[in-house]
N, C-alpha and C positions, 0 to 999 in steps of 0.2 A: 671952318668951324669944327672943333673937336667933338667927337661923339662920346657919349657916356657909355662905359662898359656895362654889360649886363651880367646877372648871376650866371655862374657856370653850370647850374643844374638844368639839365635838358628840359625845355618847355616852360621854364619859370618866367623869363622875360622881364623880371623886376631889375631895378637899378642895383649895380654892385655896391656893397657896403664894406665888407672886409674879407680877406682871404678868398677872393673870387666868388663870394656868396652874397646874396641879398641879406637884409637884416634877419628875416625869419629863418633862412637856411643856415646862416652863421650862428644864430642862437641854438638851433638844434645841434649843429656841429660842436659847439662848446659844451653843451649839456650832455649830449649822448655820444660824441665822438663820430657822428655820422650825420651829414646834412639832411638825410631823408628819414632819420629816426624820429620817434615821438608820435604824437597824434594817436595815442592808444584810444580805442573806443571805451566808453564808460564801463567800468567793472573789469576790463581786461587785465590790468595789473594784479588785482586781488585774485582773479581766477588763476593767473599764472602762478602766484604764490601757493595757492592751495594744491595745484597740480604738482608742484615741485616740493611739497612738504615732506615727502618720503624719499627725496633725492639721496642717493648713496654713493655718488662718484667721489673720487679722491681729490680732484681739483676744485678750486673755489667755484661756486655757482654765482656768476655775475649777473646782476640786475640789468635787464635790457630796456628799462623804462627811465623815467625822470630821476635826476639826482639833485641833491643839494649842492651849493657851490663848493663845499669841501669834499665832494665826491661820494658821500654816503647816499645810499639808495633812498628815494622818497616815494611815498604813496599817499593818495587821498582816500581816507576811509570815513564814510558818513560825513563828508564835507570838511574833514580835518586833515591837514597835511601832517604826516608823521614819518618815522623811519621804517622802511620796509623790513629791515632786519628785526625790528621789534615785533612786527606783525608775524614774520616767519617764526620767530622764537615762541610766540604764543601758539602758533599752529603746531610746532614741533614739540614743545615742552610744557604746554599749558600756561596759564596766566601767572605773572610774577607775584611774589608776596611782598609785604612791606619792607622786609629786610634785604631783599635782593631784587630791586626794581629795574636794573639796567641790563640790556641785551649786550653781552660781551662776545667778541670774536676770538676764537682760539687761533685763527690763522693770521691775526693782526692785519687783515686786509679789508676792514670795514670801509676805509676811505677809498677803496677801489670798487665799492658797491657789491661786496660779497654778501650773499644771503643764503649760503649753504646751511641747511638745518642742522647738520652735524658739527658745524663750526660755531654754533651759537649756544649760549647758556646764560642763565640769569646770574647776576652778581651784584656786588655792592658798588657804590661810587668809588671807594678806595681801590677796589680791584680794577675798575674801569680806568682810573687814572694811571695805575701801574701798567696796565696793558697798553695805554696810549704812549707811555714813556718807552716801553719795550719796542713798540712798533715804530717809534720815531715820529709820531704824528702830533705829539704834544709840544707846543712851542714854549720853550723856557730858556733862561739865560740869554746868551748873545743872540739866539734865534728870534727873540721877541722883537717886534718891529720898532719899539720905542726904547730898547735897551741902551743905557748910558755906559754900562761897564762891560768889560771883557772878563773872562775867567781869570786871566792874569791880574787884572785890577782887583778883583775880589780877594784873591790870594794875598796880594800886597796889603790890602786894607786889613785883613786879618793878622798879618805879620806885624803891622804897625800898632797893634793894640798894646797900650801901656807905654809906648815910646813917643806917641804924638796924641794930641787931644782929638776927640771926635770932630770938633768943629774945624780944626786945621785940616784933617783928612777930608772932611766934607767939602771945604773950600777948594782943595786940590782937585777933587773929582766932580765938582759941580753938583753935589748932593746936599741934603740936610743932615744934621748931626744925628737925628733919630734913625735915619736909614743906615748910617755908618754903624750905629750901635746894634741894629737888627742884623746886619751882616756879620759883625764880630761875634754876636751871640748865636750865630747860625740859625736865626729865625728867618732870614732872607738868604736865598741861595743855599739852603740847607743841604741840598743834594750834592753840592760840590765839595770834594775832599779838600 
C-alpha cells in the first residue's frame, strides 16, 4: 500500500498538497514567497508601515506581509482590506485630495509590493494608467487573455479602410462591423501606431 507524502515543512505532518507543501504552507508560499511567512499578529502590518514611513534607502522597500493576487501589498485597516502603498502614501504625504486620489509608484514596482515612502506620490487615474503602461503591468492588445487580433491584424484592418466594407473585414476577422469601425477610427487600439 502506497503511503501519502507529507508536507516538507519540519514538524507539520499534514498531507502533501502541492510543491511539497500542505495546503496552508502552499498558500503562504504563493502569497508571500515563503511557506513560513504570514500569520502576522493583529496590528503588526500597520505598525511596520508607521515604523518605515521615514525610510530613506535607495532600493525598493518590499512589503513582508500579505499581497493581493496581482502582487500589490495588501493590509487590513479597521476591518477593510486595502492597498498598503495607499496607507504608506497617507503616512508619508498626507491624505489625497479629490483630484489626485491614486497612490502612484515612481519605481514602477507596485506589483512587486514596493511600499517605499519616497517612491509614492498622489496622482490622477490617467497618470496611474500611464505608469502601468510604462511598467508593463497593464494588459492591452495581444496580451489581453481574450484578444482576437494581433497588432499585425489591426494594422491590416486600418489599411483596408476604403477598399473593403467594414462588414467584409469583420467577417474575415470574426468581429462585428462596429468594432472594425472603432479600430479604423483609432477609438480601439488607439495606442498602436
